[in-house]
Backbone as ProteinMPNN parsed JSONL, in Angstrom:
{"seq_chain_A": "PRDPSGTPSADSIKIKKEVANAFVKRQKRFDIYEWYSEYYKSPMEQMRERCENYPPCEYLSEQIGFPMAYNRFFG", "coords_chain_A": {"N_chain_A": [[-125.243, 135.909, 208.521], [-125.651, 137.451, 211.618], [-125.658, 137.434, 215.194], [-127.28, 139.686, 217.513], [-125.234, 140.226, 219.264], [-122.968, 140.227, 217.748], [-121.545, 137.984, 216.983], [-120.972, 135.214, 214.725], [-123.731, 133.221, 213.599], [-124.786, 129.815, 214.291], [-125.771, 128.588, 212.009], [-124.436, 129.806, 209.899], [-121.937, 128.743, 210.062], [-121.961, 126.087, 209.357], [-121.161, 123.603, 206.879], [-121.554, 121.944, 203.698], [-121.859, 118.376, 203.42], [-120.437, 117.146, 201.329], [-118.478, 119.012, 200.749], [-117.05, 119.02, 203.125], [-116.08, 116.383, 203.115], [-114.265, 116.535, 201.071], [-112.061, 117.636, 202.225], [-111.388, 115.917, 204.322], [-110.207, 112.89, 203.974], [-110.529, 109.485, 204.327], [-108.14, 107.012, 204.914], [-107.987, 104.098, 203.122], [-107.447, 100.652, 203.588], [-106.349, 98.058, 201.68], [-104.509, 96.141, 201.314], [-103.654, 93.185, 202.698], [-101.239, 92.302, 203.747], [-99.885, 94.63, 204.458], [-101.52, 95.565, 206.5], [-101.208, 93.447, 208.32], [-98.428, 93.527, 208.905], [-98.294, 95.955, 210.178], [-99.708, 95.631, 212.553], [-98.649, 93.32, 213.74], [-95.618, 93.062, 214.742], [-92.188, 92.195, 213.993], [-90.025, 90.203, 216.115], [-87.487, 91.428, 216.345], [-88.022, 94.076, 215.66], [-89.71, 94.758, 217.758], [-87.883, 94.588, 219.863], [-86.105, 96.646, 219.171], [-87.8, 98.902, 219.409], [-88.323, 98.788, 222.135], [-85.797, 99.343, 223.171], [-85.413, 101.904, 222.08], [-87.305, 103.355, 223.497], [-86.221, 103.543, 225.992], [-84.136, 105.732, 227.3], [-81.278, 105.473, 228.224], [-80.505, 103.067, 226.966], [-80.952, 103.655, 224.282], [-79.089, 105.724, 223.88], [-76.663, 104.349, 224.409], [-76.779, 102.474, 222.369], [-76.214, 103.983, 220.145], [-73.555, 104.398, 220.532], [-72.174, 101.882, 220.86], [-73.58, 100.061, 219.361], [-76.659, 98.418, 218.512], [-77.249, 95.593, 219.242], [-75.45, 94.928, 221.388], [-76.028, 96.951, 223.241], [-78.711, 96.429, 223.8], [-78.545, 93.875, 224.964], [-77.122, 94.514, 227.235], [-78.897, 96.05, 228.808], [-81.387, 94.715, 228.748], [-80.891, 92.056, 228.351]], "CA_chain_A": [[-126.153, 136.325, 209.572], [-125.002, 137.614, 212.912], [-126.49, 137.713, 216.358], [-127.134, 141.073, 217.961], [-123.967, 140.38, 219.988], [-121.91, 140.404, 216.765], [-120.887, 136.717, 216.649], [-121.67, 134.483, 213.661], [-124.683, 132.225, 214.084], [-124.389, 128.433, 214.016], [-126.147, 128.248, 210.632], [-123.451, 130.313, 208.951], [-120.699, 127.978, 210.216], [-122.149, 124.759, 208.771], [-120.827, 123.414, 205.461], [-122.164, 120.748, 203.145], [-121.137, 117.131, 203.659], [-119.525, 116.905, 200.21], [-117.343, 119.928, 200.902], [-116.267, 118.532, 204.26], [-115.396, 115.155, 202.711], [-113.153, 116.877, 200.194], [-110.914, 117.933, 203.089], [-111.064, 114.783, 205.18], [-110.292, 111.623, 203.26], [-110.106, 108.361, 205.146], [-107.224, 106.126, 204.198], [-108.519, 102.741, 203.096], [-106.403, 99.628, 203.481], [-106.781, 96.892, 200.943], [-103.434, 95.172, 201.318], [-103.685, 92.428, 203.949], [-99.88, 92.204, 204.282], [-99.591, 95.915, 205.094], [-102.261, 95.563, 207.755], [-100.592, 92.457, 209.206], [-97.118, 93.991, 209.359], [-98.485, 97.099, 211.057], [-100.22, 95.198, 213.848], [-97.834, 92.248, 214.281], [-94.239, 93.405, 214.42], [-91.221, 91.135, 214.194], [-89.367, 90.296, 217.418], [-86.39, 92.392, 216.294], [-88.627, 95.414, 215.685], [-90.169, 94.974, 219.127], [-86.7, 94.841, 220.681], [-85.617, 97.993, 218.841], [-88.701, 99.888, 220.011], [-88.11, 98.756, 223.587], [-84.542, 100.047, 223.422], [-85.604, 103.318, 221.749], [-88.134, 103.982, 224.522], [-85.437, 103.642, 227.221], [-83.055, 106.628, 226.869], [-79.898, 104.974, 228.346], [-80.263, 102.046, 225.94], [-80.868, 104.346, 222.989], [-77.811, 106.435, 223.833], [-75.582, 103.37, 224.302], [-76.841, 101.814, 221.06], [-75.531, 104.854, 219.184], [-72.126, 104.32, 220.789], [-71.581, 100.545, 220.676], [-74.428, 99.236, 218.507], [-77.918, 97.987, 219.113], [-77.286, 94.283, 219.931], [-74.737, 94.956, 222.669], [-76.757, 97.823, 224.157], [-79.929, 95.74, 224.225], [-78.161, 92.816, 225.88], [-76.672, 95.099, 228.491], [-80.017, 96.525, 229.612], [-82.536, 93.814, 228.787], [-80.451, 90.704, 228.047]], "C_chain_A": [[-125.428, 136.373, 210.911], [-126.046, 137.835, 213.99], [-126.382, 139.19, 216.682], [-125.819, 141.293, 218.708], [-122.783, 140.517, 219.036], [-121.171, 139.126, 216.404], [-121.657, 136.006, 215.554], [-122.621, 133.446, 214.251], [-124.208, 130.828, 213.673], [-124.714, 128.039, 212.581], [-125.11, 128.722, 209.625], [-122.139, 129.551, 209.019], [-120.789, 126.628, 209.52], [-121.752, 124.754, 207.299], [-121.454, 122.109, 204.995], [-121.256, 119.54, 203.37], [-120.101, 116.864, 202.56], [-118.275, 117.78, 200.318], [-116.444, 119.463, 202.046], [-115.481, 117.281, 203.883], [-114.24, 115.421, 201.761], [-111.889, 117.164, 201.007], [-110.452, 116.714, 203.87], [-111.286, 113.502, 204.4], [-109.761, 110.517, 204.158], [-109.238, 107.441, 204.309], [-107.761, 104.699, 204.274], [-107.377, 101.769, 202.887], [-106.988, 98.409, 202.769], [-105.749, 95.777, 201.016], [-103.369, 94.474, 202.679], [-102.292, 92.342, 204.572], [-99.464, 93.491, 204.967], [-100.285, 95.99, 206.445], [-101.601, 94.633, 208.766], [-99.267, 92.958, 209.755], [-97.231, 95.188, 210.289], [-98.884, 96.651, 212.46], [-99.384, 94.108, 214.508], [-96.39, 92.463, 213.864], [-93.326, 92.221, 214.694], [-90.579, 91.277, 215.57], [-88.23, 91.317, 217.438], [-86.922, 93.818, 216.349], [-89.139, 95.744, 217.087], [-89.0, 95.286, 220.058], [-86.155, 96.239, 220.429], [-86.49, 99.069, 219.478], [-88.535, 99.933, 221.526], [-86.84, 99.511, 223.955], [-84.693, 101.543, 223.141], [-86.401, 104.054, 222.824], [-87.413, 104.128, 225.856], [-84.183, 104.458, 226.891], [-81.627, 106.116, 227.09], [-79.553, 103.922, 227.285], [-80.117, 102.69, 224.566], [-79.527, 105.052, 222.838], [-76.657, 105.448, 223.639], [-75.596, 102.673, 222.941], [-76.191, 102.666, 219.971], [-74.015, 104.761, 219.338], [-71.537, 102.962, 220.414], [-72.416, 99.626, 219.793], [-75.626, 98.688, 219.259], [-77.829, 96.646, 219.84], [-76.598, 94.305, 221.296], [-75.468, 95.828, 223.687], [-78.009, 97.122, 224.674], [-79.599, 94.654, 225.238], [-77.719, 93.36, 227.231], [-77.845, 95.486, 229.395], [-81.135, 95.491, 229.775], [-82.157, 92.341, 228.626], [-80.439, 89.801, 229.192]], "O_chain_A": [[-124.694, 135.455, 211.277], [-127.141, 138.342, 213.746], [-125.489, 139.874, 216.181], [-125.336, 142.423, 218.782], [-121.693, 140.889, 219.471], [-120.248, 139.171, 215.591], [-122.873, 136.169, 215.453], [-122.333, 132.862, 215.296], [-123.338, 130.684, 212.814], [-123.996, 127.23, 211.993], [-124.929, 128.084, 208.588], [-121.304, 129.692, 208.126], [-119.759, 126.079, 209.128], [-121.961, 125.724, 206.571], [-121.838, 121.269, 205.809], [-120.038, 119.677, 203.494], [-118.999, 116.4, 202.852], [-117.165, 117.342, 200.017], [-115.218, 119.511, 201.938], [-114.329, 117.133, 204.292], [-113.325, 114.604, 201.661], [-110.776, 116.957, 200.524], [-109.253, 116.508, 204.056], [-112.424, 113.081, 204.192], [-108.654, 110.62, 204.688], [-109.551, 107.131, 203.159], [-107.964, 104.162, 205.363], [-106.457, 102.025, 202.11], [-107.98, 97.823, 203.203], [-106.071, 94.608, 200.804], [-103.063, 95.105, 203.691], [-102.169, 92.312, 205.797], [-98.753, 93.446, 205.971], [-99.69, 96.435, 207.427], [-101.451, 94.988, 209.935], [-99.007, 92.828, 210.951], [-96.343, 95.411, 211.112], [-98.44, 97.237, 213.448], [-99.409, 93.983, 215.732], [-95.99, 92.089, 212.761], [-93.636, 91.356, 215.513], [-90.588, 92.37, 216.139], [-88.03, 91.998, 218.444], [-86.336, 94.675, 217.011], [-89.015, 96.88, 217.546], [-89.11, 96.144, 220.934], [-85.782, 96.94, 221.37], [-85.974, 100.042, 220.029], [-88.602, 101.004, 222.128], [-86.816, 100.241, 224.945], [-84.158, 102.364, 223.885], [-86.193, 105.248, 223.039], [-87.935, 104.771, 226.766], [-83.26, 103.936, 226.266], [-80.8, 106.307, 226.199], [-78.435, 103.897, 226.771], [-79.249, 102.305, 223.783], [-78.902, 104.981, 221.78], [-75.776, 105.675, 222.809], [-74.54, 102.319, 222.416], [-75.678, 102.133, 218.987], [-73.275, 105.014, 218.388], [-70.517, 102.896, 219.728], [-71.99, 98.508, 219.504], [-75.599, 98.521, 220.478], [-78.297, 96.557, 220.975], [-77.125, 93.75, 222.26], [-75.524, 95.485, 224.868], [-78.328, 97.214, 225.859], [-80.282, 94.519, 226.253], [-77.928, 92.716, 228.259], [-77.793, 95.276, 230.607], [-81.756, 95.411, 230.835], [-83.016, 91.468, 228.752], [-80.084, 88.631, 229.051]]}, "name": "protein", "num_of_chains": 1, "seq": "PRDPSGTPSADSIKIKKEVANAFVKRQKRFDIYEWYSEYYKSPMEQMRERCENYPPCEYLSEQIGFPMAYNRFFG"}
């Protein structure tokens, strides 16, 4: 069904809930350890992310290694 202006009406755009759910599946988490490790990172992982987010540290870590680069900028 179209309007006199030639655009589709809102009723023709709607789809059934079951069809929509076939496309969009929510990821369910059952593993408590996976959830914990995602939200609470180790100190080393936090340090790596801090260095990765600072371009001079990231560049230097590729040249001389992560521990020395981190200590130079944040140590």
